[in-house]
C-alpha positions in Angstrom: -25.9 -2.1 7.0 -23.7 -1.9 10.1 -21.6 1.2 10.5 -18.0 0.4 9.8 -15.2 2.2 11.6 -13.0 4.3 9.4 -9.3 5.1 9.4 -7.3 7.4 7.2 -3.8 5.9 6.6 -1.1 8.5 6.2 2.2 7.9 4.3 4.8 5.9 6.3 2.1 4.2 8.4 0.4 0.9 8.6 -2.9 -0.4 10.1 -4.0 -3.9 11.1 -7.2 -4.8 12.8 -9.2 -7.9 13.6 -12.3 -5.7 13.6 -13.9 -4.5 10.3 -12.5 -1.1 9.3 -12.7 0.9 6.1 -9.2 2.2 5.6 -8.6 4.9 3.0 -5.4 6.3 1.7 -4.2 8.4 -1.3 -1.2 7.1 -3.4 1.0 8.7 -6.0 4.4 7.0 -6.4 3.8 5.5 -2.9 2.7 1.9 -2.7 0.1 0.3 -0.4 0.2 -3.5 0.2 -3.1 -4.9 1.6 -2.8 -8.3 3.4 -6.0 -10.3 4.1 -6.6 -13.5 6.0 -9.8 -15.0 4.7 -9.9 -17.6 7.5 -9.8 -15.1 10.4 -11.2 -12.1 8.4 -8.3 -10.0 9.5 -6.9 -7.3 7.3 -3.9 -4.9 7.2 -2.5 -2.3 5.0 0.7 -0.2 4.7 1.6 2.9 2.8 5.3 3.3 2.0 7.1 6.1 0.2 10.5 4.7 -0.7 11.7 1.1 -1.4 14.6 0.6 0.9 15.7 1.7 4.3 19.4 2.8 4.0 20.3 1.8 7.6 20.4 5.3 8.9 18.0 6.8 11.4 14.9 4.8 12.4 13.8 1.7 10.5 10.4 3.3 9.7 7.5 2.0 7.6 8.3 4.9 5.3 10.4 2.3 3.6 8.9 -0.7 1.7 11.2 -3.4 3.0 10.4 -2.3 6.6 6.7 -1.6 6.0 5.9 -5.0 4.4 7.8 -6.9 7.1 6.0 -5.1 9.9 2.6 -5.6 8.3 3.3 -9.3 7.9 4.5 -9.6 11.6 1.4 -7.7 12.8 -0.9 -10.1 10.9 0.9 -13.1 12.4 0.7 -11.5 15.9 -3.1 -11.4 15.5 -3.2 -15.2 14.8 -2.9 -15.3 11.0 -1.1 -18.2 9.5 1.4 -17.3 6.7 -0.3 -19.9 4.4 -3.7 -18.1 4.7 -2.5 -14.6 3.7 -3.3 -13.0 0.4 -2.0 -9.7 -0.9 -3.2 -6.9 -3.1 -0.9 -4.1 -4.3 -1.8 -0.6 -5.3 0.0 2.6 -6.3 3.5 3.2 -7.7 2.3 5.7 -10.3 4.9 8.0 -11.9 3.1 11.1 -11.1 6.1 13.3 -11.6 7.5 13.6 -15.1 11.2 12.8 -15.1 13.9 11.3 -17.3 16.3 10.5 -14.4 16.0 6.8 -13.8 16.7 6.8 -10.1 13.7 9.1 -9.6 11.4 6.4 -10.9 10.3 5.7 -7.3 6.9 4.3 -8.3 8.5 1.5 -10.4 11.1 0.8 -7.7 8.3 0.7 -5.0 6.3 -1.8 -7.1 9.3 -4.0 -7.7 10.1 -4.1 -4.0 6.5 -5.2 -3.1 6.6 -8.0 -5.7 10.0 -9.2 -4.6 9.2 -9.1 -0.8 5.8 -10.8 -1.2 7.4 -13.4 -3.5 10.2 -14.1 -0.9 7.5 -14.4 1.8 5.5 -16.7 -0.6 2.3 -14.7 -0.1 0.2 -14.9 -3.3 -0.7 -11.6 -4.9 -4.4 -11.9 -5.9 -4.9 -8.4 -7.4 -2.9 -5.4 -8.3 -3.3 -1.9 -9.8 0.1 -0.4 -10.1 2.1 2.0 -12.3 0.7 4.4 -14.8 0.7 8.2 -14.6 -2.2 8.8 -12.2 -2.6 8.8 -8.5 -5.2 6.6 -6.7 -7.5 6.8 -3.8 -8.2 3.4 -2.3 -10.6 2.2 0.4 -9.7 -1.2 1.9 -12.3 -3.1 3.9 -10.2 -5.1 6.5 -13.1 -7.5 7.3 -13.6 -8.7 3.7 -10.4 -7.9 1.9 -12.3 -5.8 -0.7 -10.6 -2.8 -2.2 -12.3 0.1 -4.0 -10.1 2.3 -6.1 -10.6 5.6 -7.9 -8.0 7.2 -10.1 -7.1 10.8 -9.3 -6.9 13.0 -12.4 -3.9 15.3 -12.8 -4.6 19.0 -12.5 -2.4 21.4 -14.4 -2.2 25.0 -13.3 -2.2 27.4 -16.2 -0.9 30.9 -15.7 -3.4 33.5 -16.9 -1.9 35.9 -19.4 -3.2 39.5 -19.9 
């Protein structure tokens, strides 16, 4: 098997390549959207932390509405046709226990991905979202394949004498 280039995707970043790469990232409440063009064999992925940019500071891919738009634009700039694109969505776990609804960032990140991809009319062909666990994903940009592993929660217990 040929050696595949690897790339670790940090939060608030995106990666697109017309060369085969294995891109890995770790998601908690963050969401990653993977776009794939099966015709040109081009893939891209983002990793965003919050759903909406509030208009202050830089319009960074830390925010879902910016991250998905930029990912889409980069795919088109490499020659993809909008009609060829397929999406997969991962993450959005509620890894922090809370009863305050505006803290349900995972749910809000998932909803944003679904809404934006629907607006762009890009079909979502797979998703693994929500739940209580984090995920590690590996995305193969040349095939569109995604491997996922759940990350178990660890609880620290204070030792007593």
